[in-house]
C-alpha positions in Angstrom: 8.1 4.5 -22.2 10.2 7.6 -20.7 10.1 7.9 -16.6 8.7 11.3 -15.6 11.4 13.4 -14.1 11.9 14.5 -10.4 12.8 16.6 -7.8 11.4 14.6 -4.9 9.2 11.8 -4.1 6.2 14.0 -4.4 6.8 14.2 -8.2 6.3 10.6 -8.5 3.1 8.4 -8.5 2.4 6.0 -5.5 4.4 3.2 -5.0 7.3 4.9 -6.8 10.3 7.0 -5.8 12.5 9.4 -7.5 15.7 7.9 -8.3 19.1 9.4 -7.9 19.0 10.1 -11.5 16.1 12.6 -11.1 14.0 10.5 -12.9 10.9 8.1 -11.1 11.7 4.6 -10.6 9.6 1.6 -9.3 11.1 0.9 -5.6 10.6 1.7 -2.0 11.1 5.2 -0.8 13.6 6.5 2.0 12.8 8.4 5.3 9.3 6.9 5.9 7.8 6.6 9.0 8.8 3.6 10.6 6.4 1.5 12.4 8.0 -0.4 16.0 8.1 -3.9 16.4 4.7 -5.3 16.7 3.2 -2.5 15.6 2.2 -3.2 12.5 0.2 -6.1 11.1 0.0 -7.6 6.8 -2.6 -10.0 5.7 -2.7 -11.3 2.2 -5.2 -14.5 1.4 -6.1 -15.9 -1.6 -8.5 -18.9 -3.0 -7.3 -19.3 -6.3 -7.5 -16.5 -8.6 -11.5 -16.4 -7.8 -10.4 -14.2 -4.7 -8.0 -12.6 -2.5 -7.8 -9.8 0.0 -5.0 -7.7 1.3 -5.7 -6.7 5.0 -3.0 -3.4 6.2 -3.0 -2.0 9.8 0.0 0.4 10.6 0.9 2.1 14.2 2.9 5.2 14.4 3.5 9.1 13.6 1.3 9.0 10.4 2.6 12.2 8.0 -0.1 14.2 6.9 -2.1 13.8 4.2 -5.5 15.2 2.2 -7.3 12.5 0.1 -10.4 14.3 0.1 -8.9 16.4 -2.5 -5.1 16.1 -3.8 -3.5 13.1 -2.1 -3.8 9.6 -3.7 -3.1 6.9 -0.9 -2.1 3.5 -2.0 -0.5 0.0 -0.3 3.0 -0.8 -1.7 4.9 -4.0 -1.5 8.0 -4.8 -2.1 10.2 -8.4 -1.5 14.0 -8.6 -2.7 14.8 -10.3 -5.8 18.4 -10.5 -6.5 19.5 -8.3 -4.1 16.9 -5.6 -4.9 13.3 -4.8 -4.1 10.8 -5.7 -6.8 7.3 -4.3 -6.2 5.1 -7.3 -5.7 1.9 -5.4 -5.0 -0.1 -1.9 -5.7 -3.3 -0.8 -4.2 -4.3 3.0 -4.9 -7.2 4.9 -3.2 -7.5 7.8 -5.6 -7.7 11.2 -3.6 -11.3 12.8 -4.1 -14.1 11.0 -6.1 -17.5 10.0 -6.2 -18.7 6.3 -4.4 -22.3 6.1 -5.1 -23.7 9.1 -4.2 -21.1 9.8 -1.6 -17.6 11.2 -1.6 -15.2 8.0 -1.5 -13.3 9.9 1.2 -14.3 11.8 4.2 -13.3 13.7 7.5 -10.1 15.8 8.3 -6.9 14.7 8.7 -6.9 16.5 12.3 -9.9 14.0 13.2 -9.9 10.9 11.3 -10.2 10.5 7.3 -12.3 7.6 6.1 -12.7 6.0 2.7 -15.7 3.4 1.5 -15.6 2.4 -1.8 -17.9 -0.7 -2.4 -16.6 -1.1 -6.2 -12.9 -1.0 -4.9 -12.1 1.6 -8.2 -9.6 1.2 -9.5 -7.1 -1.3 -7.6 -9.6 -3.3 -5.1 -8.9 -0.5 -2.5 -12.3 -1.0 -0.6 -12.3 0.7 3.0 -9.2 2.9 4.9 -9.5 4.8 7.9 -6.3 7.3 8.2 -5.6 9.6 11.7 -2.3 10.8 13.0 -1.4 7.8 14.6 -2.5 5.2 12.2 -3.7 3.7 9.1 -5.6 0.9 8.3 -6.8 -0.4 4.9 -8.6 -3.4 3.5 -8.8 -4.3 -0.9 -10.7 -7.1 -2.2 -12.8 -8.1 -5.1 -12.2 -8.1 -8.9 -10.0 -5.1 -9.7 -7.9 -6.5 -7.0 -7.1 -9.6 -8.7 -7.1 -8.3 -12.3 -4.8 -4.8 -11.5 -2.0 -5.3 -13.3 0.0 -4.5 -9.5 -2.6 -6.9 -7.5 -2.0 -9.7 -5.2 0.8 -12.7 -6.7 -0.8 -15.5 -7.7 -1.1 -17.9 -4.2 1.8 -20.1 -5.5 3.9 -17.4 -5.4 3.3 -16.8 -1.9 4.6 -19.8 -0.7 8.4 -18.8 -0.8 7.6 -15.6 -0.3 11.2 -14.0 0.3 12.0 -12.4 4.0 11.9 -9.7 4.5 8.6 -8.3 2.8 8.0 -4.5 2.9 5.0 -2.7 3.3 5.2 0.9 2.6 1.5 3.0 2.3 2.7 6.1 0.0 1.0 9.7 -0.5 1.0 11.2 -3.5 2.6 14.3 -1.6 5.4 12.3 -0.9 4.6 11.1 2.4 5.1 7.4 3.4 4.9 4.8 6.1 7.0 1.8 6.1 7.3 -1.5 7.9 9.0 -5.2 7.6 8.1 -8.4 7.9 10.5 -11.0 8.0 10.5 -13.1 11.2 7.1 -12.8 13.0 5.0 -14.3 10.1 2.9 -17.4 8.7 3.4 -18.1 5.2 1.4 -21.2 3.9 0.0 -21.6 0.5 -2.0 -18.8 -0.3 -1.5 -17.0 2.9 0.7 -14.5 4.2 0.6 -13.2 7.6 2.6 -11.1 10.0 3.5 -8.6 12.7 6.3 -5.8 11.6 9.8 -6.4 12.7 
């Protein structure tokens, strides 16, 4: 499969970046708004392959996004593998759309943006809240578990190599980032931490 050409991260999909060769590649983006120590939280819980939940809470200066019309928003997790960041999770809340009888996204960036999709289509993101100073997202359910980039299996959670990098990507190229290397608790089927 040929990678798409790009001039910037805005030319690539969520959880991808524009590489040095001018083509999109999987990997964390540079130049993202960074969380301060303890300002972000990440939680992952799995119970076998029947139930899994990913919770993200990020605080800082959030770049402007408009998921009501154009910007997909996604949770992207990476961890080191042979010295190279490897994507271990991608969960996207698509822009626009109708969930039930209501728009999936409502509000404005100037006030607050809210996402609600009980079905969690396509990757399990059911709730999101975005303001100029915080992002909160929750993904769970069947779509998260069955996604090709969904929650890692419970066994692989236990040796989660530090630091795990959380980025929230928008399809306009905007992104936020936080790392979780020291202030964290990792047990079989559970990861919980605050940003470094």
